[in-house]
Residue frames as qw, qx, qy, qz and C-alpha x, y, z in Angstrom:
[[0.331, 0.226, -0.700, 0.591, 135.95, 128.96, 113.71],
 [0.490, -0.605, -0.621, -0.086, 133.86, 128.01, 116.74],
 [0.098, -0.585, 0.291, -0.751, 133.29, 130.41, 119.49],
 [0.047, -0.100, 0.838, -0.534, 132.70, 129.64, 123.17],
 [0.584, 0.147, 0.281, -0.747, 128.93, 129.90, 122.59],
 [0.727, 0.269, -0.473, -0.419, 129.08, 127.04, 120.04],
 [0.161, 0.250, -0.926, 0.232, 130.47, 124.52, 122.59],
 [0.557, -0.388, -0.686, -0.262, 127.95, 121.93, 123.97],
 [0.454, -0.634, 0.195, -0.594, 126.33, 122.61, 127.33],
 [0.442, 0.204, -0.838, 0.246, 128.36, 120.18, 129.51],
 [0.237, -0.101, 0.636, -0.727, 126.33, 120.95, 132.60],
 [0.749, 0.124, 0.006, -0.651, 123.11, 119.83, 130.87],
 [0.727, 0.254, -0.629, -0.106, 124.79, 116.66, 129.71],
 [0.176, 0.223, -0.809, 0.514, 126.11, 116.03, 133.21],
 [0.484, -0.028, 0.413, -0.771, 122.60, 116.59, 134.68],
 [0.810, 0.189, -0.247, -0.498, 121.02, 114.23, 132.20],
 [0.585, 0.259, -0.756, 0.136, 123.64, 111.57, 132.91],
 [0.060, -0.170, 0.712, -0.678, 123.14, 112.00, 136.66],
 [0.657, 0.037, 0.175, -0.732, 119.39, 111.68, 136.30],
 [0.798, 0.224, -0.488, -0.273, 119.77, 108.53, 134.25],
 [0.390, 0.230, -0.810, 0.373, 122.06, 107.00, 136.88],
 [0.310, -0.112, 0.542, -0.773, 119.61, 107.96, 139.63],
 [0.789, 0.096, -0.061, -0.603, 116.72, 106.29, 137.84],
 [0.687, 0.269, -0.675, -0.001, 118.86, 103.20, 137.25],
 [0.111, 0.202, -0.781, 0.581, 119.64, 103.05, 140.98],
 [0.549, -0.020, 0.333, -0.767, 115.93, 103.39, 141.86],
 [0.832, 0.183, -0.347, -0.393, 115.00, 100.55, 139.52],
 [0.532, 0.259, -0.769, 0.243, 117.77, 98.38, 140.94],
 [0.117, -0.168, 0.677, -0.707, 116.73, 99.13, 144.52],
 [0.707, 0.039, 0.095, -0.700, 113.12, 98.42, 143.69],
 [0.792, 0.222, -0.540, -0.176, 114.06, 95.08, 142.20],
 [0.328, 0.229, -0.796, 0.454, 116.21, 94.19, 145.21],
 [0.382, -0.099, 0.486, -0.780, 113.37, 95.16, 147.56],
 [0.817, 0.096, -0.188, -0.537, 110.99, 92.87, 145.63],
 [0.704, 0.210, -0.673, 0.083, 113.40, 89.96, 145.77],
 [0.081, 0.235, -0.709, 0.660, 114.02, 90.62, 149.46],
 [0.612, -0.106, 0.215, -0.754, 110.26, 90.69, 150.16],
 [0.886, 0.086, -0.305, -0.338, 109.65, 87.27, 148.53],
 [0.548, 0.252, -0.721, 0.341, 112.68, 85.82, 150.30],
 [0.047, -0.163, 0.629, -0.758, 111.49, 87.11, 153.67],
 [0.634, -0.182, -0.167, -0.733, 107.79, 86.29, 153.21],
 [0.788, -0.128, -0.600, -0.055, 108.07, 82.63, 154.29],
 [0.397, 0.047, -0.596, 0.696, 109.99, 83.76, 157.37],
 [0.265, -0.160, 0.182, -0.933, 107.32, 86.34, 158.24],
 [0.743, -0.174, -0.348, -0.544, 104.53, 83.83, 157.77],
 [0.705, -0.068, -0.663, 0.241, 106.36, 81.24, 159.89],
 [0.167, 0.083, -0.503, 0.844, 106.93, 83.82, 162.65],
 [0.495, -0.195, -0.040, -0.846, 103.23, 84.83, 162.53],
 [0.814, -0.162, -0.494, -0.259, 102.18, 81.16, 162.92],
 [0.557, -0.003, -0.654, 0.511, 104.61, 80.58, 165.77],
 [0.093, -0.143, 0.337, -0.926, 103.28, 83.66, 167.54],
 [0.653, -0.193, -0.229, -0.695, 99.67, 82.54, 167.00],
 [0.791, -0.126, -0.598, 0.016, 100.43, 79.09, 168.41],
 [0.372, 0.070, -0.572, 0.728, 102.31, 80.59, 171.39],
 [0.328, -0.191, 0.146, -0.914, 99.41, 82.86, 172.15],
 [0.774, -0.183, -0.413, -0.444, 97.01, 79.92, 171.90],
 [0.701, -0.068, -0.649, 0.287, 99.12, 77.91, 174.33],
 [0.356, -0.059, -0.490, 0.793, 99.79, 80.66, 176.87],
 [0.085, 0.149, 0.250, -0.953, 97.14, 83.41, 176.75],
 [0.588, 0.360, 0.217, -0.691, 94.11, 83.31, 174.39],
 [0.256, 0.042, 0.908, 0.330, 92.55, 80.90, 172.02],
 [0.511, 0.180, -0.209, -0.814, 89.99, 81.43, 169.24],
 [0.323, 0.073, 0.931, -0.151, 87.38, 78.72, 169.55],
 [0.352, 0.025, -0.575, -0.738, 85.07, 77.68, 166.70],
 [0.590, 0.028, 0.541, -0.599, 81.53, 76.70, 167.72],
 [0.085, 0.156, -0.895, -0.409, 80.86, 73.30, 166.08],
 [0.157, -0.377, -0.908, -0.095, 77.38, 72.48, 167.31],
 [0.284, -0.579, -0.277, -0.712, 74.04, 73.95, 168.36],
 [0.576, -0.385, -0.666, 0.277, 74.39, 72.99, 172.05],
 [0.278, -0.337, -0.317, 0.842, 74.89, 76.62, 173.13],
 [0.075, -0.408, -0.438, -0.797, 72.12, 78.22, 171.05],
 [0.417, 0.842, 0.248, 0.237, 70.75, 80.88, 171.22],
 [0.381, -0.843, 0.172, 0.338, 73.77, 82.42, 172.93],
 [0.167, -0.532, 0.670, 0.489, 76.28, 80.98, 170.46],
 [0.805, 0.464, 0.029, -0.368, 75.43, 79.86, 166.90],
 [0.877, 0.050, 0.365, 0.309, 77.08, 77.20, 164.84],
 [0.630, 0.484, 0.137, 0.591, 80.21, 78.61, 163.16],
 [0.202, -0.964, 0.061, -0.164, 80.52, 81.50, 165.60],
 [0.704, 0.211, -0.413, 0.538, 84.02, 82.12, 166.87],
 [0.480, -0.866, -0.088, -0.112, 84.77, 83.15, 170.43],
 [0.356, 0.593, -0.545, 0.473, 87.96, 84.27, 172.15],
 [0.833, -0.446, -0.327, 0.027, 88.91, 82.26, 175.26],
 [0.112, -0.815, 0.436, -0.364, 90.90, 83.75, 178.16],
 [0.832, 0.030, -0.538, 0.133, 93.24, 80.93, 179.26],
 [0.178, 0.347, -0.562, 0.729, 94.40, 82.86, 182.31],
 [0.544, -0.242, 0.278, -0.754, 90.92, 82.57, 183.92],
 [0.693, 0.067, -0.677, -0.238, 91.09, 78.79, 184.21],
 [0.193, 0.045, -0.838, 0.508, 90.97, 78.33, 187.97],
 [0.268, -0.587, -0.762, -0.051, 87.86, 77.65, 189.97],
 [0.266, -0.553, -0.370, 0.698, 88.42, 80.75, 192.11],
 [0.003, 0.298, -0.222, -0.928, 88.08, 83.01, 189.09],
 [0.169, -0.230, -0.780, -0.557, 84.99, 81.42, 187.67],
 [0.363, 0.095, 0.414, -0.829, 81.40, 82.46, 188.44],
 [0.443, 0.416, 0.785, -0.121, 78.02, 80.90, 187.83],
 [0.465, 0.815, 0.222, -0.266, 76.93, 81.83, 184.29],
 [0.073, -0.690, 0.570, 0.441, 80.45, 81.90, 182.86],
 [0.892, 0.422, -0.046, -0.156, 80.95, 80.12, 179.54],
 [0.406, -0.650, 0.623, 0.156, 83.97, 77.85, 179.69],
 [0.757, 0.442, -0.458, -0.147, 86.01, 75.65, 177.34],
 [0.592, -0.503, 0.611, -0.151, 87.29, 72.41, 178.82],
 [0.117, 0.329, -0.905, -0.242, 88.94, 69.18, 177.73],
 [0.722, -0.088, -0.460, -0.509, 86.58, 66.44, 176.66],
 [0.263, -0.296, 0.791, -0.467, 85.58, 64.45, 179.74],
 [0.814, 0.081, -0.088, -0.569, 83.02, 62.19, 177.95],
 [0.647, -0.305, 0.698, -0.007, 85.45, 59.27, 177.95],
 [0.816, 0.556, 0.041, -0.156, 85.22, 58.79, 174.17],
 [0.807, -0.181, 0.317, 0.464, 88.31, 56.99, 172.77],
 [0.163, 0.867, -0.218, -0.418, 90.79, 59.17, 170.90],
 [0.904, 0.370, 0.119, 0.177, 92.22, 57.87, 167.60],
 [0.626, -0.345, 0.228, 0.661, 95.89, 58.16, 166.81],
 [0.341, 0.925, 0.101, -0.133, 97.05, 61.09, 164.70],
 [0.767, 0.299, 0.056, 0.565, 99.97, 61.58, 162.34],
 [0.426, -0.427, -0.133, 0.787, 102.48, 64.32, 163.24],
 [0.107, 0.114, 0.365, 0.918, 101.74, 66.42, 160.14],
 [0.290, -0.624, -0.603, -0.404, 98.01, 66.30, 160.90],
 [0.484, -0.635, -0.424, 0.427, 98.75, 67.44, 164.44],
 [0.321, -0.210, 0.102, 0.918, 100.71, 70.45, 163.10],
 [0.082, -0.327, -0.521, -0.784, 97.98, 71.41, 160.65],
 [0.407, -0.650, -0.629, -0.125, 95.24, 70.96, 163.26],
 [0.464, -0.535, -0.312, 0.633, 97.08, 73.07, 165.86],
 [0.169, -0.056, 0.225, 0.958, 97.53, 75.92, 163.40],
 [0.232, -0.436, -0.604, -0.625, 93.87, 75.79, 162.33],
 [0.487, -0.657, -0.558, 0.136, 92.73, 75.75, 165.96],
 [0.434, -0.305, -0.159, 0.832, 95.08, 78.64, 166.78],
 [0.024, 0.033, -0.232, -0.972, 93.38, 80.96, 164.31],
 [0.461, 0.276, 0.500, -0.679, 89.89, 79.75, 165.03],
 [0.437, 0.244, -0.598, -0.626, 89.36, 78.01, 161.64],
 [0.683, -0.150, -0.684, -0.206, 88.35, 74.75, 163.35],
 [0.616, -0.619, 0.223, -0.433, 87.27, 73.67, 166.81],
 [0.015, 0.421, -0.891, 0.170, 89.45, 71.33, 168.83],
 [0.706, -0.141, -0.596, -0.355, 87.82, 67.90, 168.74],
 [0.563, -0.136, -0.706, 0.409, 89.11, 67.30, 172.23],
 [0.046, -0.098, -0.387, 0.915, 87.42, 70.41, 173.80],
 [0.093, -0.644, -0.736, -0.187, 83.86, 71.31, 174.70],
 [0.017, 0.198, -0.137, 0.970, 82.15, 74.62, 175.50],
 [0.367, -0.589, -0.708, -0.127, 79.36, 74.98, 178.08],
 [0.190, -0.703, 0.085, -0.681, 77.98, 77.29, 180.81],
 [0.234, 0.064, -0.794, 0.558, 78.86, 77.02, 184.46],
 [0.502, -0.532, -0.463, -0.500, 75.64, 76.26, 186.39],
 [0.734, -0.670, -0.058, -0.095, 76.83, 75.17, 189.86],
 [0.180, 0.752, -0.545, 0.325, 80.01, 75.68, 191.86],
 [0.470, 0.121, -0.826, 0.285, 81.86, 73.42, 194.26],
 [0.019, -0.110, -0.745, 0.658, 79.82, 72.35, 197.26],
 [0.486, 0.142, 0.064, -0.860, 76.45, 73.36, 195.77],
 [0.430, 0.211, 0.874, -0.080, 73.57, 70.99, 195.17],
 [0.300, 0.242, -0.408, -0.828, 72.11, 71.08, 191.65],
 [0.372, 0.297, 0.865, -0.158, 68.76, 69.65, 190.69],
 [0.217, 0.027, -0.484, -0.847, 66.51, 69.79, 187.62],
 [0.154, 0.393, 0.881, -0.215, 62.75, 69.45, 188.12],
 [0.313, 0.776, 0.490, -0.243, 59.72, 70.60, 186.13],
 [0.580, 0.649, 0.214, 0.444, 62.05, 71.83, 183.41],
 [0.063, -0.940, 0.164, -0.292, 63.82, 74.26, 185.78],
 [0.652, 0.224, -0.523, 0.501, 67.25, 74.25, 187.43],
 [0.549, -0.812, -0.043, -0.194, 67.56, 74.62, 191.24],
 [0.492, 0.407, -0.529, 0.558, 70.75, 75.42, 193.13],
 [0.127, -0.021, -0.720, 0.682, 70.58, 74.57, 196.84],
 [0.044, 0.556, 0.814, -0.163, 66.83, 74.29, 196.43],
 [0.144, 0.704, 0.144, -0.680, 66.48, 77.83, 194.93],
 [0.683, 0.603, 0.392, 0.130, 65.40, 78.25, 191.28],
 [0.482, -0.269, 0.284, 0.784, 68.13, 79.56, 189.10],
 [0.359, 0.826, 0.136, -0.413, 67.35, 82.70, 187.10],
 [0.567, -0.078, 0.601, 0.558, 68.56, 82.03, 183.52],
 [0.348, 0.757, 0.126, -0.539, 67.76, 84.99, 181.23],
 [0.037, 0.515, -0.692, -0.505, 70.17, 83.63, 178.55],
 [0.359, 0.135, 0.921, 0.064, 67.86, 80.68, 177.79],
 [0.288, -0.083, -0.516, -0.802, 65.51, 80.63, 174.81],
 [0.629, -0.137, 0.211, -0.736, 61.88, 80.17, 175.62],
 [0.870, 0.114, -0.386, -0.285, 61.95, 76.60, 174.27],
 [0.321, 0.467, -0.770, 0.293, 64.82, 75.43, 176.51],
 [0.331, -0.298, 0.667, -0.597, 63.00, 74.58, 179.72],
 [0.818, 0.044, 0.074, -0.569, 60.21, 72.34, 178.48],
 [0.875, 0.286, -0.384, -0.072, 62.44, 69.53, 177.25],
 [0.086, 0.563, -0.722, 0.392, 64.71, 69.16, 180.29],
 [0.760, -0.238, -0.601, -0.067, 64.52, 65.79, 182.02],
 [0.603, -0.774, 0.091, -0.170, 64.57, 65.62, 185.78],
 [0.662, 0.373, -0.485, 0.433, 68.10, 65.33, 187.29],
 [0.152, 0.369, -0.579, 0.711, 69.62, 65.09, 190.74],
 [0.118, -0.970, 0.207, -0.048, 69.87, 66.32, 193.34],
 [0.872, 0.124, -0.151, 0.450, 73.68, 66.07, 193.15],
 [0.366, -0.882, 0.101, 0.280, 76.34, 67.84, 195.16],
 [0.608, 0.731, -0.232, 0.203, 79.16, 69.26, 193.08],
 [0.850, -0.288, -0.146, 0.416, 82.49, 67.97, 194.47],
 [0.261, -0.855, 0.186, 0.407, 85.27, 70.35, 195.52],
 [0.282, -0.431, 0.629, 0.582, 87.55, 71.31, 192.62],
 [0.243, 0.307, 0.825, 0.407, 84.70, 70.79, 190.10],
 [0.322, 0.257, 0.069, -0.908, 81.98, 72.75, 188.35],
 [0.464, 0.401, 0.787, -0.068, 78.63, 71.58, 186.98],
 [0.064, 0.324, -0.373, -0.867, 78.09, 72.73, 183.35],
 [0.513, 0.508, 0.682, -0.117, 75.15, 72.73, 180.94],
 [0.223, 0.166, 0.495, 0.824, 74.52, 73.89, 177.39],
 [0.277, 0.223, 0.188, -0.915, 72.00, 76.65, 176.77],
 [0.646, 0.115, -0.460, -0.599, 70.17, 74.48, 174.24],
 [0.468, -0.332, 0.723, -0.385, 69.20, 71.99, 176.99],
 [0.883, 0.203, 0.176, -0.385, 67.27, 69.59, 174.76],
 [0.872, 0.446, -0.183, 0.090, 70.34, 68.51, 172.75],
 [0.081, 0.812, -0.509, 0.272, 73.29, 69.39, 174.92],
 [0.880, -0.089, -0.404, 0.234, 75.70, 66.70, 176.12],
 [0.022, -0.732, 0.329, -0.597, 76.84, 68.15, 179.46],
 [0.073, -0.356, 0.776, -0.515, 77.28, 67.41, 183.19],
 [0.775, -0.046, 0.258, -0.576, 73.95, 65.66, 183.28],
 [0.940, 0.270, -0.192, -0.082, 75.62, 62.94, 181.23],
 [0.736, 0.341, -0.419, 0.408, 79.32, 63.03, 182.06],
 [0.635, -0.570, -0.372, 0.365, 79.25, 64.58, 185.54],
 [0.180, -0.958, 0.042, 0.217, 80.93, 67.70, 187.00],
 [0.686, 0.630, -0.173, 0.321, 84.05, 68.98, 185.23],
 [0.746, -0.423, -0.130, 0.498, 87.37, 68.84, 187.13],
 [0.080, -0.934, 0.082, 0.338, 89.29, 72.08, 187.58],
 [0.374, -0.493, 0.599, 0.509, 92.36, 70.75, 185.84],
 [0.475, 0.347, 0.722, 0.364, 90.32, 70.08, 182.70],
 [0.182, 0.913, 0.284, -0.229, 89.25, 73.74, 182.28],
 [0.620, 0.327, 0.214, 0.680, 91.02, 75.44, 179.36],
 [0.141, -0.059, -0.087, 0.984, 89.61, 78.96, 179.93],
 [0.212, 0.625, 0.578, -0.480, 86.67, 81.28, 179.87],
 [0.303, 0.475, 0.524, 0.638, 85.04, 82.53, 176.67],
 [0.152, -0.555, -0.354, 0.737, 84.58, 86.31, 177.00],
 [0.272, 0.593, -0.096, -0.751, 83.77, 87.70, 173.56],
 [0.740, 0.456, 0.485, 0.095, 82.25, 86.68, 170.17],
 [0.202, -0.572, 0.376, 0.700, 84.73, 87.74, 167.47],
 [0.165, 0.154, -0.698, -0.680, 83.01, 86.29, 164.42],
 [0.401, 0.567, 0.378, 0.613, 80.81, 87.04, 162.53],
 [0.175, 0.128, -0.156, 0.964, 81.14, 90.87, 162.87],
 [0.427, -0.445, -0.319, -0.720, 77.36, 91.21, 163.12],
 [0.772, -0.474, -0.419, -0.058, 77.45, 89.19, 166.34],
 [0.404, 0.340, -0.461, 0.714, 80.35, 91.01, 168.08],
 [0.529, -0.687, -0.029, -0.497, 79.56, 91.12, 171.78],
 [0.048, -0.468, 0.772, -0.428, 80.82, 90.23, 175.20],
 [0.668, -0.201, -0.695, -0.174, 79.83, 87.04, 176.96]]
């Protein structure tokens, strides 16, 4: 005849059953979380891209340096951040590096809608440079007279101090001017004067063509610095 001590320990069975149910719930919740993450990932990526494009349009833009025209200040494949709020003439100073819409007059080919979307996203994150934009340094402001002689730049007949230029830059500059910069315009030049396509070729840049001012190098990390 069984005694009370021979009966199974129901509390231990209950605890084991409860632990098993808890583990089952944890596994189920983990699986639900994984499924939820993969369902939400496209939404998160889409939101991130929308934010990047909105920032590009309204505030800042990462600009990819496609050529050697700004060496030695900016190297090919560098990426700079452009402040699009500083795009008025009143906020620009001589020596600022600006990004502006192409004013060379080169014809623009048509572009499919899907290519436009891909290009805009790539430009927003600085993977590629906008083919319709250029980057140069402000040399002369509205109303000033700019002239190049003997490999040196003169503003209102005073030689311009240009510590940002490499030693080689001055010797290959052709004579230019004198030319008065119209109101609402700036005169720009590349730091690598021998190869730069700039205001010496296409004239002063109108205010309404200025996208913004480059203010920091963000890539590569070894080149991080302000401009």
